N, C-alpha and C positions, 0 to 999 in steps of 0.2 A: 374808408367809406363811412359816410354818415347815414345812420338808420333811424327811422321813426317807426313806432309800433302802434297798431290799433288792437286793443285787448277787449274782446267781447265775451271772453270765457266766463261762464257762470261759476259761482262759488262751489257748487256741488261737484264740479269737475276738477278735483284736486290734482289729478295726474297731469292734466293740460296746464294748469297754473304752474306746477313745478317745471314743466317743459319750457314755459315762457321764461321763467327766471334762469333756467339753464342756458337758454338761447342767448339771453342778455349777457350772462357770464362768459360764454364761449366767444361771443362777438367782441367783447372787451379784450379777452385774452389774445384774440387774433389781431388786435390793433384797431378795431373799428370804434366808432363813436356812436353812442345812443343820444339822439337829439331830444326825442319826446316819446313818452308812453301815454297814449290817449285811451282812457278807459271808457267804453261806451256800452250801452244797454246793460245787461246783467253784470258786465265786467266791473261796474262801479261797486257792486256788493262785495266782490272778491277783494277789491282794493281797500275797503274800509273795515274789514274784520280785524279785530284786535290781534288775533294770532298772526295775521299777515303783515301788520304795520312795521314790525321790526325788520322783516326781510325787505320790504319796499324802502324803508328808511336807509338801509344799508346800500341798496341799489342806487338810490338818489345820491348818497354820499360819494359813492365810487364814480358814478357816471356824470353827475351834475346835470342830468337830464330833467326836463320838465315832466312831472307826473300830473297829468290833467284828467279830471273827471268831467265827462260830458255834462253840460249844464241841464240839458233836457232829462238825461237819465238820473241825475241827482234829484231833480224835482219829482220825477216819476216814482223813484224808489225811496224817496224821503230819507236820503243819507246826507251826512255832512262831512266835509273833508277834515281829516286829522293829519298830523305829522307832515310828511313831505308833499301831500296832495293839495292841489288848487283846483278851482272850478274854471272850465274853459268851454268855449263854443266850437262849432265846426270850423269857424274861421281860423282858429288857432291850429286845428288839425290840417287844414288846407295849406296854411303857411308853412308848417313843418314839412309837409309832404313835398312842397315845391322846393324847399331848401335842402332836403335830404336826397341822398343818392338812391335809397330804397325805402319803400313803405311796406312793412310786413304786417299782415293781419292774422290774429289768433281768434278763432271762434269756437 
């Protein structure tokens, strides 16, 4: 099964961010493919913290998934992508959703 994720989880919610990474790990272990992780709203802040970069880089290396930061949220929060992250719009999210078997949202 091919899965795409929307991640809106704020940086302050470390427990949920850990859950997101565990979800990805478990999905891979069960033979699923992660197509895209789309970081939206406050999720872009969690994705761009230096403490988180190594973990997201490892996920990108293992899954070969797109790690996209919502262009509007990047502008709103004045963050800039580093490491495995790229900037993308809602069109990229819609395309991934259409091509995936499941779209899972973490808020």
